[in-house]
C-alpha angles and dihedrals in degrees: 000000000000122000108211141167117254092253094049094045092055094043092049101046108025127069136154108300097018116154104231133173126192126212129215131096130284098321102299112056124078098332112172092241098158091055093050089046091054092048089057092047091053091049103234116171142183092043121173108226121188112180138172086214130347128227141150098331092059091039087072092050092048089052091061098038089243096144122077100175129022131186108192149137102211138015124191148126136194140084110334104306104048130260110203120280098239091184088063089046090057091049090054095047093049090044091232089129130045116212125199109199121219132167115260092248092047091059090047090052092047090054092045090052089052092049092050093046096239122132098235145358130221115235131165095204117114095034110137093024130097093247091102091049097068128061108178095172091049092050088054094047094243099128100105099151090244117067089010126030118253090244135027089225141334137214120230133180115255101251096194114039104018093240092147126237118007123192117230126194126208124255118260121216109169119208091231130020123190125193132171119221137181097233137010124186118238088252093050109265108148124218121192121186122200123003112014098188110185095323095116093053090046091050092054096039102048123086094222121028120202116187122195116191145181093236143357112229135185109283092231091063090064091057087077108086093003090180087076093062112101107186129029120233090247091070098051116095101171132022124197120183107208119157114218086015094149098047128167087027123072129269105191114236091011108058142338129241116272110240091186092059092043093052089047090052090053090050099048096044089065091072121046093208092053089047092054092048090051091051091051093050100041106026113025102032103049113086094223143342092278088057089056091052091048089052091053089051139225095265094059094042092049089056088059096049108120128241102246092223100045097033096228138069122272090198097057114116102220097171140358090297124056114244114260118267111260116218119201135185110275094251091060097050122103 
């Protein structure tokens, strides 16, 4: 395992045309935002981006036309239940990005097949829809059997129970996988608290695993409650310690998502000129990720700091009305 700075990790493992997949959950939990931010800063293009579902990390890449081909089931951004990613919409309309559409479960099964080391996985999902009708990668002659499978899917006869035709989807083994965790031991063991999404499958499926984390801790401390550890040290190739590395998305028990930033993202993406000005101010001008956090300010970040018992912030203004104060028995207060 290599311990690298954010800048060096991106420069060492990403190049134009890299196939990269981000972890996290549904656009607002533990997205590796700092890593995506650094990719944009270093100017990489023509990326291949398979995703189970896309959120804020890919929102940045869509804004800069960094992705050439995308395999996905869902694309969105915004506070909690997604507003549309209008950057992705612009990429589609200008045909700067090709998108192969799969069902959510199909992408999960593809990743699981890759993690298990099998060539495909049977899955009923998508039957009755038009997902099987379209093959964007095939139409563009990209199915080479290497970076992309020779077929989007196939139908096979059930060899065991005579239930007729069963759809199978090809395994997915991304060149680079990036996940963000709360803690990583100094030898590489990864602990994720709260929703794990598809991070475990991604960790075992990808050829190179990069883990960004809030803090590096002594390995021995992760031997307590080992059932909470998600990825063994043997699978981690690169470790980057980057506090607030998932902002503005949530890292349970560390900090909450930032609804102010998410509403602002939804506002600026509606105008391409505003989007470009935002990129200049928040991505290209700051000298590093810490500079971005300093610009946001300690007062705002402190309001997002999670209650260590509940896992989220009681001070976070999620809507027009502040959440009610929660009173607990004295022995549960911290």
